[in-house]
C-alpha positions in Angstrom: -39.2 39.3 8.4 -36.5 40.9 10.2 -33.0 39.3 10.2 -32.1 37.7 13.6 -29.8 40.0 15.9 -28.3 37.0 17.5 -27.8 33.7 15.8 -26.3 30.6 17.6 -25.6 27.5 15.3 -24.9 23.6 16.6 -23.0 25.0 19.8 -21.3 22.4 21.7 -19.7 22.9 25.2 -18.1 20.5 27.3 -16.3 20.5 30.7 -13.8 17.5 30.9 -16.1 14.6 29.8 -19.3 16.6 30.4 -21.2 17.9 27.6 -23.3 21.2 29.1 -24.6 22.5 25.8 -25.6 19.7 23.0 -25.9 21.2 19.4 -27.8 24.3 20.6 -29.4 26.2 17.7 -31.3 30.0 18.6 -32.3 32.7 16.9 -33.3 36.2 18.6 -34.8 38.7 16.4 -34.4 42.6 17.4 -36.7 43.7 20.3 -37.4 40.0 21.1 -37.5 38.7 24.5 -36.5 34.9 24.8 -36.9 33.3 27.8 -34.9 30.5 29.0 -36.4 27.6 31.4 -35.3 24.8 32.8 -34.1 23.0 35.8 -30.7 24.0 37.5 -27.8 22.4 35.5 -29.5 22.3 32.3 -27.3 25.0 30.6 -28.9 28.0 30.6 -26.3 30.0 32.1 -23.6 28.5 30.1 -25.3 29.5 26.9 -25.6 33.1 28.2 -21.9 33.1 29.0 -21.1 31.6 25.6 -22.9 34.4 23.5 -21.3 37.0 26.1 -18.0 35.0 25.0 -17.0 34.7 28.8 -16.9 31.0 27.9 -15.2 29.5 24.4 -17.6 26.8 22.9 -16.0 23.8 21.6 -18.4 23.5 18.0 -20.8 25.5 16.3 -20.9 29.2 15.9 -22.5 32.0 17.1 -23.3 35.2 15.1 -24.4 39.1 16.4 -25.6 41.3 13.7 -24.3 38.8 11.0 -21.1 38.5 12.2 -19.7 35.7 13.5 -18.4 36.1 16.8 -16.8 33.0 17.5 -14.0 33.5 14.8 -10.7 33.2 16.4 -9.9 36.8 15.0 -12.9 38.4 16.5 -12.1 41.2 19.1 -13.9 39.7 22.1 -13.8 43.0 24.0 -15.4 44.9 21.0 -18.2 42.4 20.7 -18.6 42.6 24.8 -19.0 46.3 24.3 -22.1 45.6 22.4 -23.6 43.0 25.0 -24.7 43.9 28.5 -24.8 40.7 31.1 -26.4 40.8 34.5 -25.9 38.0 36.9 -27.5 36.3 40.0 -24.6 37.8 42.2 -24.7 41.8 41.8 -20.8 41.8 41.0 -21.0 45.6 42.1 -17.6 47.3 43.0 -17.9 47.5 46.8 -15.4 50.7 47.2 -17.1 52.2 44.7 -20.2 54.5 44.6 -23.2 53.7 42.6 -22.6 56.4 40.5 -18.6 55.5 39.8 -19.9 51.7 39.1 -22.0 52.8 36.6 -19.9 55.0 34.7 -16.7 52.9 35.0 -17.6 51.3 31.5 -18.5 54.0 29.8 -15.4 56.1 30.5 -12.8 53.4 30.4 -13.9 51.0 27.7 -16.2 53.5 25.4 -13.8 56.5 26.1 -16.8 58.6 26.8 -16.2 61.6 28.8 -17.1 61.8 32.5 -19.6 64.6 32.1 -21.6 62.8 29.7 -21.1 59.5 31.4 -22.4 61.0 34.4 -25.5 62.7 33.2 -26.8 59.3 31.0 -26.2 57.7 34.3 -28.2 59.8 36.4 -30.6 59.7 33.7 -31.0 56.0 34.2 -31.0 56.1 38.0 -33.9 58.7 37.5 -35.8 56.5 35.4 -35.4 53.5 37.5 -36.4 55.3 40.9 -32.7 55.4 42.3 -31.8 59.1 41.6 -30.6 59.5 45.0 -28.7 56.6 45.5 -25.9 58.1 43.0 -23.4 58.7 45.9 -24.1 55.6 48.0 -22.1 52.5 48.3 -23.4 49.0 47.5 -23.4 47.8 51.0 -25.9 50.7 51.9 -28.5 49.4 49.2 -31.1 46.3 49.7 -30.7 43.4 47.5 -33.4 44.5 45.2 -31.7 48.3 45.0 -28.2 46.5 44.2 -29.8 44.2 41.5 -31.3 47.4 40.0 -27.9 49.2 39.5 -26.4 46.1 38.2 -28.7 46.1 35.5 -28.4 50.4 34.9 -24.5 49.5 34.8 -25.2 47.1 32.0 -27.5 49.6 30.3 -25.3 52.5 30.4 -23.0 51.2 27.8 -26.4 51.0 25.5 -25.9 47.5 24.4 -27.8 45.8 21.2 -28.4 42.7 23.1 -29.1 42.2 27.0 -28.5 38.9 28.8 -30.1 38.3 32.3 -29.0 35.3 34.4 -31.5 34.5 36.7 -31.6 38.1 38.1 -34.0 37.5 41.0 -32.5 33.9 42.5 -30.7 36.2 45.0 -33.4 38.0 46.2 -35.9 37.7 49.0 -39.5 37.3 47.3 -40.5 41.1 48.5 -37.6 42.4 46.4 -38.0 40.4 43.4 -41.0 42.4 42.1 -39.3 45.7 41.8 -36.6 44.2 39.8 -39.0 42.5 37.7 -40.3 45.8 37.0 -37.1 47.1 35.6 -37.6 44.3 33.0 -41.2 44.9 32.0 -39.8 48.6 31.3 -36.9 47.4 29.0 -39.6 45.2 27.2 -41.7 48.2 26.7 -38.3 50.0 25.5 -38.0 47.1 22.9 -34.5 45.9 24.3 -33.7 42.7 22.5 -33.1 40.6 26.0 -32.5 36.6 26.7 -33.2 35.8 30.3 -32.5 32.6 32.2 -35.3 32.5 34.6 -37.0 30.2 37.2 -39.9 32.8 37.4 -42.5 30.8 35.3 -45.2 33.3 35.9 -43.1 36.2 34.8 -41.9 34.3 31.8 -45.5 33.7 30.7 -45.9 37.3 31.1 -43.1 38.7 29.6 -41.6 36.5 26.7 -42.4 36.3 23.1 -40.4 33.5 23.2 -39.9 30.6 25.6 -37.0 27.7 25.1 -36.9 24.9 27.1 -33.2 23.6 28.1 -32.7 20.0 29.3 -29.4 18.0 29.6 -28.0 20.6 27.3 -30.5 19.9 24.7 -32.9 23.0 23.5 -35.9 20.7 23.9 -38.8 23.0 22.8 -39.0 26.3 21.5 -42.4 28.1 21.0 -44.3 31.4 22.3 -45.3 31.3 25.8 -48.9 30.7 25.5 -48.2 27.5 23.3 -45.1 26.3 25.9 -47.3 26.9 29.1 -50.5 25.7 27.9 -49.8 23.2 25.1 -46.1 22.0 25.5 -45.7 19.2 23.2 -42.4 17.8 24.2 -42.6 15.0 27.3 -39.9 16.7 29.3 -41.5 20.1 28.7 -44.7 18.7 30.1 -43.0 17.0 33.1 -40.8 20.3 33.8 -43.9 22.3 34.1 -45.9 19.7 36.2 -42.9 20.0 38.7 -42.9 24.1 38.9 -46.4 25.3 38.3 
């Protein structure tokens, strides 16, 4: 069995006196797709933010490619170069074209030349059906198109790991399908991903592993088939009954 790409060990996160994550243990192997499910406020988004070092943890350790990235001496920017994250809000720069949004990080952070960055960006736009939108500004795109651009922007840095935080929650139902299509394609391309999602049918379809979080605790982890057909933890069963 291959070594995990990501390892989370005993991670706790507190906000004031409230514990949002309570001793989370998680391993993600190369090319694995892990879906985090659970009610709003269960800790899914906070866990993703801790993995990407947007939040500091209060206890425990996180390892990427065998290296502890929660060590105080680690260069956080260097770690983030290897992790792509996409939020529920698109977070595109409104004053920049689609092409400039996508090439900003490769050029400024990774020091890729403009011509090379733009060629790669145009390839990605064509791959995901947005070749004609390179010169458009975000306010000229539909919500689904904006979210696709946000995913492409994260892919442009060629990350080792992709984190997707409820990427369909801000979209109209009619637009959800096109964004989920991109995630399917990323899975087919063997991208390692962690998704926080409320889309249970999609989680069942795409996930290699499903993790149920409840009150900051990882209550249950298993294959999609096992979690959705034979959940063992009573809290998992109650949650799935309420959403399915």
